[in-house]
N, C-alpha and C positions, 0 to 999 in steps of 0.2 A: 555314696549311692545317689544317683540323680533323683531329684524330687523328694529327698528326705532332709538332708542337711540344709538345703536352701529354704525349706519351709519350717525350719526350726532355728533360723538365724537370729541371735539376740539383737543384732543391729537392725534387721528389718522389723522385728517385733517392737523394738523401741521407737522406730520411726512411725510405725502404724499407731502405736499408743499415743504418741504426740499429736498425730494428725486427728485422731478421734477426739482428744482433749480440746484441740483448737476448733473442731467442727461442732461439737455438741453444745446446745444451749438449753434445750428442753429436758424434761424428765421422761425417759423412754423405757418401756418394758419390751425386751426382745426375747422371744422363745426359740431356743434351739430344739428342734424336734427330736433329734436322734440321741440316744443314750451314749453312743460313742463320742459324740460332740461334747456331751456333758462331762464325761470322764476326762477328755482332753482339756476342757476349761478348768476343771478342778485340779487335775494332776499338774498342769503347767502353771498354776497360780494366777491364771488370767482373771478370775473373778475378783481377786484382790487388787489387780492392776488397773481395772477399768475405772473411769470417773464414777463418782457416787451416784450421779443422776442417770446412769445406765444400769438397769437391773436385768440380769439374765434369768429367764424363767425356764425351768426344766420341763420338757414336754413328755408325752407318752411314748417316745420312740425307743422302747425296749420291748421287743416281742415276747421275751420270756416273762417280763413283768406283767403284761396284759393278758397272758394266757389264763383263762378262767379256771376256777377251782375244780369245776366238774370235769374238765379235760385232764387235769392232773389226777383226779380220782379214777378216771377211765384208764389212764396209762397204768396206774398202780394196780387196778383190777385186772387188766390184761396180763400184767407180770405175775400176779400172785394167784389168780383164780383160773386163768385160761392157759397157763403153762406156756406162754409164748416167750420167745427171745425178744425182749423189749430193748430196742436200740435208740440212742438219743445223743444229741450234742451234750457236752459236759455241763453247761450252765443250767440245764433243766433239772439236773439230778437232785439238787437240794431244795428246790422250790416246794414249799409246804402245800399239801392238799388238805382235805378235811381230816383225814385220819393219819396219813403218813406221807412222806416224800418218797421218790423213787430210790433215793439212797437208803432210806430205812427199809424199803421193800427188798433191796439187794442184800442188806445185812441179815434179813430173815430168810435168805435162800433163793430169792427170785433171780432169774437170769436177766439182769439188766446190764447192758454194755454201752460204754461211752465210745462213740465213733467221731471221726472228723468229716465223714461224707456219707450221704445216704447210699451211694454206690457200694460202700463197704457192707451195708446191710443186705443189698442184693446178692453180694458174693456169699455172705453167710447163708442166705436162703438157698442159693445154688448148691452149696456144699453140705447142707443139712436138709434134704428133702422131706425128712420125717418130722421136722420142726416148723411151726408157724413163726415167722419173723415179722415184727412190726417196727417201723421207724416212726418216731415221734416227730412229725414234720412241723416244726415251729419256725416262724420267722415273718419278716416283711417281704416285700417283692424281691428282695435280694437273694433269698434262699429258695424262692419258689421254683426257679428254673432247674436247680439241681434235684429238688424233690420230684418235680415233674419228670425229669430225665430218668430217675430211678424207676418210676412207674413204667415209662416207655421201654426201658431195658428189660424189666421183669416181664412185660407183656410180649416183647419180641422173643424172649427165651422160653415163653410158655410156663413161667414159674407160677404155681398155684398157691404157694405158701408165703408169699410176700404181700404186705399191705402197709399203708401209712395212716397214722392217726393225725389228722390235719388240724393245725391251728395257725393258719396264715391270715395276717391282718394287713390292711392297706393304709398308707399314710395320708393321702389327701382327704378321705372321708373323716379321719380322726381330726385333722386340722380344721375341717369345716364344723365338726361337732364342738370343738373348742371355741371357735369364733361365734358360733350360734348360741353359746351359753350366755345368759344375761349377766353373769358375773365375770365375764371375760375382761381381762385387763391387758391383753397382749396388743402391742402397737405394730409389731413386725415379726417375721419369722425367718430363721435360718433353716432352709429345707435340707433334708438328708441327701448328701451327695451320692452315696452308694445306691440309694433307691433310684435316683434320677439317672444314674449310669445304666440301669436296667430299663427303666420305663420311659425315659425322656422327661421333658418338662411341660408338655402340652396340658396336662391335667391341672396345672397350677394357675393358668391364665384366668379361668372362670372365677377362681377364689380371689384373685387379686382384684378383679372388677367388681365382684359381688360385695366384697367386704371392704373395698378401698384400702387395702393394706399392702405394704411392701413385702415381697418374698424374695429372698436371695438364696440360691442353691449354693451350699458351702461344703468344703472339704473338712478335714479333721485335724490337721496339723495346726500349731499355734498361728502361723502366718495366714493360713486359710481362714481360720475363725475370726481373727482380728480384721482381715480384709473384708470378710463378709459383714461383720459388725459395722465397719466404716461405711460400706455401701448402703446398709440399711439406715444408718444415722444421716447420711447425706440426703436420702429420700425423705426421711421424716422431717428434717429441718426445713426442707423446701416444700413440704406438704404434698409430696408426690407419692404415687403407689404404682410400682412396676415390678415385673418379674425379671430378675437379673441372675446371671450364672457366673459365680466366682470360680467354680470348679471346672473351668473349661479344659484343663488338661486331661480330665477323665470323662466328663459329661458332655454328650452330644445331644442336640435338641430332640432328635428322633429316638434316642435310646438305643438299645441293642435288639435288633429285629429277630435274631436267632433265639435269644432268650425269651423274648415276648412270644414268639411262635410256640415254644415248648410249653410256656404257661397256658396259652390259650388252647392248646391241644388237650391238656389234662384237666385244667381247672376252669371253673366258672365263678363269676362274682356272686356273692351271697351276703346276707346279713351275718353279723358276727358279734358275739358277746365279748366285751373287753373287761378284764378283771379290774375291779375298783371303779369302773366307769359306767358299765352297762351296755346295752345293745346299741350298736351303731349300724344303721341300714347300709347295705352294699359296701361293707368295710372289710370283707374277707374273701378268701377263696375256698371253695368246696370242690371235691372231686366230681367230675362230670359222670353222667350216667353210663357212658361208654366204657368207663374205667371203674365202675362201682365194685367190681371184684377185688380191687386193690384199695378200697376204702374200709379201713379197719372198723370204723364206727358201725357201718352197715354189715360187714362180714361177720362180726362177733355179736351184733345186736346188744351192745353194752348198755346196761341200765344202772345208773348210779342215782341213788336217792339220798336226800339229806345233805348234798354238797353245800357247804356254806363257807364264806370268808370269815376270818377273825374280825369281829366288829371293832376291836381296839386298834386295828391296823388302819392307818390313814394314807395308805399308798395311793388310793384314788385321788385324794386331794393333792398329793405330791405330783402325780402324773398329769393332772389337769392344770398344774401351775398355780394352785391356790395357796400352797405353803411350800417352804423349803424343807428338805429332809430334817434339818436340825431344829425345825419348829414343831416337829412331832414329839409329844411328851414321852413316847416310848423309845425314841432314838437313842441307841447306845446303852439302854438300860434293860427294858423288857424285850427289846428287839436288837439282836446282834447277828453277825454272820453265822455264829455257832447255833443260835436258836432264833431264827427269824420269824417275825409275825407275817411278813409278806415277801413277795418275790423281789422287789427292788433292793432288798438288803443282801441278796445272795447272787443276783444276776451280774454277769461281767459288764453289763451296760446299765445297771440300775443306779439311779441317782443316790439312793440311800447308801449303797455300797461305796460309791465314789466318795461321799462325804465321810463315811466311817474310815475307809482305808487311808485317806489322805488328811485325816485329822481335822475336819472342818466342823467339829461338834459345836464349837463356840466362837471360832475365829472370825466368822463373817458377821458383819453388822446386821442385826435383825431389821426386817422391814417394819 
């Protein structure tokens, strides 16, 4: 299959590793923003192949991981007390809330359904006019077009029993929040290629100039990541700071205008709370007033009190790059995929899940 085998080639990987080794002189911390990139780095053993003076720092690029507890609690309340059909992508199901997860709610009789597309939820609403159907719309800019499209379809069909519970977060404001932290030790970023495929790359130029830091848009295969790392190292060694696009086979500078159009029709930029991190201004999407009938938060006037994170969970420090998952004292003991303290241990893009499943509890050298 084109663009799969080529980007997993052992020969190309070996050549890139050698070039990185020959190029690097300083000690550099590079943050890969996306959890999909983290999983690829871990799964393919790249973290152990890189020179010891290059440290990969795992960023907050897992939308499931940063969905705040109060939204999990709202989803659970919708499913258990409002008698709705609560639809969600699978990786949200086991994320712990204050009292229970959606999986636990399902086990107690709530109608919680795992879907692959929000358009499936629209179909359920169409076929069950006597039932309220809510889709838990979680994601970065990548899933926003499909969630917006589901609202547009429901509106066109005149469906009154469909709505979305929105937890959309945006990548560039999160990167700026990280760089603005006085404890930030990131020297360069690998930006998330799939986000840029939707939104383009223009939002990253101001960050490069303001913080004088290299940003390289990267893909997810081993060759993508190593080429992206090499491009950042070249800049760092020369004292340069530029925005570069490694993922040119997918990402165009202007992004996808049709997808952006759908987002802008249904959503508006708003402040957003990030689990383990806190509130980041202008870092999320909220449903516009014109489509408020499809905003589950407003439609059901959900009120959750006492939502709180488990204070023993250090996922916030993991997602801000302050510690590695295996540096958390609860990793693999009090916190496992079966009984997680936080979302990064159960999300398919969570850094803690990557370390746990690929047995990196102690194999990496501690910083």
